[in-house]
DORO-279236 format. One record per residue: z, x, y of N, C-alpha, C in turn; residue in three letters. Coordinates in steps of 0.05 Angstrom, whole numbers, plus 5000, padded with zeros to 4 digits. Each point is the difference from the previous one (the first is absolute). Layout:
residues N
ZXYZXYZXYALA;...
***
This chain:
residues 232
500050174976500049835024500050185025MET;498349925019499950165025502549955016ALA;500950205015502449965017499649795021PRO;502149895010499849805022499750145026THR;498749875019499650115027502650035014ASP;500550245012502550055014500449845025PRO;497949875010500349845024497650025018GLY;499849825020497650005017500250205023PRO;497750085009499950165024499949815024ASN;501550055021500049825023497249965013PRO;498350214998497449985012498249824982ALA;499449765009498449824985497549915016GLU;498149894985497749875013498550175020GLY;499549895024498550155020501250265008PRO;502750015001501350265007499550214979ALA;500149924975499450194978497150095001ALA;498249815005497150065002499550205022LEU;501249965023499650195022501050274993LYS;502450024989501250264993498350134978GLU;499149844980498450114979497450135010ALA;498749865019497550115012500650265015LEU;502149995016500850245016500750234981LEU;501549944979500950214981497650124985ALA;498049834994497650094986498450195018SER;499649915025498550175019501450255007LEU;502749985002501650245008499850224979ALA;500349934974499950204979497350124998VAL;497949845003497350114999499550195024LEU;500949925024499650165023501550274998GLY;502549984991501750254999498950194978VAL;499449894977499150184978497250105006LEU;498349845013497450095007500150225021GLY;501849975020500350205021501050274988ALA;502049984982501150244987497850154985ILE;498349864986497950134984497950135019LYS;499349865021498050115018501050245015HIS;502550005008501250235014500250234980VAL;500949944976500350214979497350144994ALA;497849855003497450114994499150205020ALA;501049995024499250185021502250205009VAL;502449944992502350185006501350094974VAL;499250234990501050094974503050014998PRO;501350095021503050014999501349734997LEU;498749805012501149734998499749894971PHE;498050094986499549914973502450044982ALA;501650215005502350054983502249795004GLU;500049885024502249815006499049715000HIS;497549954998498949735001501149834978GLY;500150114976501049854977502949915004PHE;501650185011502949945006500249785021THR;498450025021500049805021499349734989ILE;497949994983499149754989502249874983ALA;501350164983502149904983502449905017ALA;500650155021502349925017499449745014ALA;497549965009499349755014500349774981PHE;499050034975500149784981502949944991GLN;501750195000502849964993501649895024LEU;499650125023501849945023499449725012TYR;497549925003499449755013501249764986VAL;499649964974501349774988503150015001PRO;501250234996502950035000501149945028LEU;498650115021500949965027499949705008TYR;497749874993499749725008502149824986LEU;500450064974501949834985502950055009TYR;500750265006502650065010500549875027ASN;498050005017500349895027500449704999ARG;498849874980500249714997502449924983ARG;501450204989502349934983499249884973GLY;497750074990499049904975500750204978ILE;501149904978500750174978497650154989ASP;500350254992497850164989498949894974ARG;501649834987499149884975497549835004GLU;499749905025497649855006497550175001HIS;500450265003497750204998499550084971LEU;501749904982499750084972501550254993GLY;501750105018501650244995502549924985LEU;499849954975502249924984499650084971THR;502250094987499950074972501249774983PHE;500449775013501249774986498349924976ARG;497450035002498249914979498850244985HIS;501550214997498850254990499049964971TRP;501349844984499149964973497249864999ARG;499749805017497449875002497950195011ALA;500850165020498150205011499150204979ASP;501950104985499450204979498249884978LEU;500749754992498449874979497149965009ALA;499649915025497349965010498450265002VAL;501450215009498650265002499150104972VAL;501849984981499350104973497849834988LEU;500049745004497949834988497350075013ILE;499950015026497450065013499150284995TRP;501850194998499250274994498750014972ALA;501249854981498849994973497349875000ALA;499649815018497449855001497850175012ILE;500650145022497950125016499450294994VAL;502050154988499750294997497650084983THR;499849884976497850084982497349925011VAL;499549755009497449945011499350175024PRO;502050065017499450175023499250284992PHE;501550114980499450274991497350024987ALA;499249794984497450004988497849985021ILE;500449825020498049985021499750255016GLY;502350135005499950255015498650224984HIS;500550004974498750204982497049985002HIS;498949764996497149975000498850045028TYR;501649935021499050065027499750305004TRP;502050154992499950295003497850134982GLN;499849914976498250124981497149935006VAL;499549745004497249915003498950065028VAL;501649955021499050045027500250295009LEU;502150144992500450275011499950224979TYR;499549924975499650194978502350194997HIS;502549905003502350164998501349964972ARG;501450204991501349984974503049975003SER;501349894979502849955001501650244989PHE;501950095016501950214991502749925011HIS;501949934983502649905010501450225016PHE;500949925023501650185017501549825020ARG;502450095006501649865020499250095028LEU;499949815019499450095027502150185011PRO;499450185018502050195011502149855015PRO;502550104998502249885015500649724991GLY;500049954974500349724990502749885008ILE;502150164999502749895006500149925030LEU;499050175017499949935028498349755005GLU;497749994985498349775003501449744993SER;501650004979501449764992501949915022ILE;501550195011501849935022498549895024LEU;497850135007498549915024498849724995VAL;498949964976498749744995502049774999GLN;502450054990502049794999501449965027VAL;501150225011501749985023498649995027LEU;497550095000498550015026497749805000VAL;498150054982497649835000500749724990VAL;501149974976500649744990501949845017GLY;502250135008502049865015499049915027LEU;498750185015499149935027497849795000SER;498050034982497849825000500849734989GLU;501649994979500849744989501949855019GLU;501850155014501849875018498449875023LEU;498050135010498449895022498149784990TYR;498350074981497949814993500949774982PHE;501850044982501049794983502649885011ARG;501950175007502649905009499849855026GLY;498550115019499949895027497549845005TYR;497650134997497649865008499349764982LEU;500250044974499449784981501949775004GLN;502550075005502049795004499349835024SER;499150135022499249855024497649814994LEU;498050114986497749844993500849774982TRP;501950044982500949794982501449785016GLU;501550075021501249805017497949845016ARG;498050145009497949875015498149844983ALA;499450104976498049884982501249984972LEU;501849814996501249974973498049964978PRO;500550124977498149984977500149724989ALA;497649904992499849734989499250024970ARG;499650244990499350044972501850204988ARG;500050024974501650194985498250174982ARG;500850254996498750184982502150114981LEU;499849944975502050084980502749915008LEU;500249765011502549885007501150085027GLY;498550175015501050105026498249895022VAL;501349915022498449915023498150225009PRO;497449935002498050205006497949875018PHE;499850095025498249885018498850195020GLY;499349895024498650165020501850235010ALA;502649975000501750205011499850274985ALA;499949984974499850254984497250125004ILE;498049835001497250105004499750145027VAL;501149875021499850125027501550265002ILE;502550004990501650255001498650224984ALA;498849934978498550204984497650105014SER;498749825015497650085016500850205022THR;502249945014501050185021500850274988VAL;501249994976500850244986497550174994PHE;497949884990497550144994498850125026ALA;499949845021498950095026501750235011LEU;502650004995501750225010499250264987ALA;499049994975499150244987497150085010HIS;498549795008497250045008499850115028PHE;501649905019499650085028500650305003VAL;498350135015500350295004498750174979GLY;499149874978498750154979497249884994GLU;499849745001497549854999498350074975TYR;501350014977498650034975500549754983HIS;497949884989500449754985502150024978PRO;500350244988502050034979502849955010ALA;500450045026502749975011500849705003ARG;498249824994500649724999501149924972LEU;499850184981500949954973502949914997GLY;501950095017502849914998500449705002PRO;497949855009500349715002500849884973PHE;498850104978500549874974502850054989PHE;501050255000502850034991501949865020PRO;499349985025501849875020500449714992ALA;498149874988500449724991502249994980LEU;500150194982502150014980502750075012LEU;500050195019502550065014501149755014PHE;498249855012500849765014501149794981GLY;498749974977501049824980502850074991TRP;500550264996502650094991502149945022MET;499350055025501949955021500849705002ARG;498049834997500649715002501549914975THR;499350104977501349914976503050065000ARG;500750245007502850094998501550005027ASN;498649925022501350005026501250285006HIS;498550214991500950275003497650185002SER;500350225015497850205001500550234981VAL;502350004985500750224983497950044978VAL;499249794986498050024979497450105012GLY;499249895023497550085012500050305008ALA;502350095010500350295007499650174976ILE;501349944978499950164976497149994988VAL;498949764999497349984988497950135018PHE;500349985026498250135019500150304995HIS;502450114998500350294995498850084974ALA;500449834979498950064974497050005000TYR;498849825014497049995001498950255014CYS;501350085022499150245014500450254983ASN;502250024986500550234983498150014976LEU;499449764989498149994978497350095009LEU;499249925024497450105012500050305004GLY;502250115010500250295004499850144973ASP;501349904980499950124973497250004989LEU;498649785002497349974989498150185015LEU;500250015026498250185015500550294993PHE;502550074995500650284993498850084973ALA;499549804983499150064973497050044997CYS;498549965022497150024998499050215019TYR;498550194989498850215016497150044992ARG;498350095018497250054992499850204977PRO;
***
């Protein structure tokens, strides 16, 4: 059984829609500006990643603290950790093998690379970064904050596997994909749209971003591992 909702966000209807639009444009503008500046100022490139993570962490926490709203409404809770862990394990079991097979044929057929198992360099550091920096900051902003606003403005009218699933998850996932695309402008950078749908589903199901953080980090680490295993 999915956990019960910890409670409503005071921002409803038109107010939530206005804030959701502003939050969507703000994150695209900030991340796009960081990438553009980093492209022309090499020294800034070293700090751009940190600034982006700080923005995505600080803005939701600041706004919720100022309004006196409990952080649990952002999904920052371990209350449902068993449900979070179960969902992560189930989806990892479902997607890992098909993704690995697809990646293998993509590397072999398109790029004529061969498979040689190797761990990516700095694997332990990568795990910490993916969980505590990338996963935490991105999931807190896009699923904990942005998706919640869109859900208040555009409540889901349908369910997917028993979980409310509507325009809010799709819009937040689109903004998430565009956040990767702006400043880089390569079609492949729109790919995060698809896993974002699953991250959003997890957040709504368990009213928590913990599972989405862990699964997000797992997906990134799996990608790093697979890329490290193929060389010309």
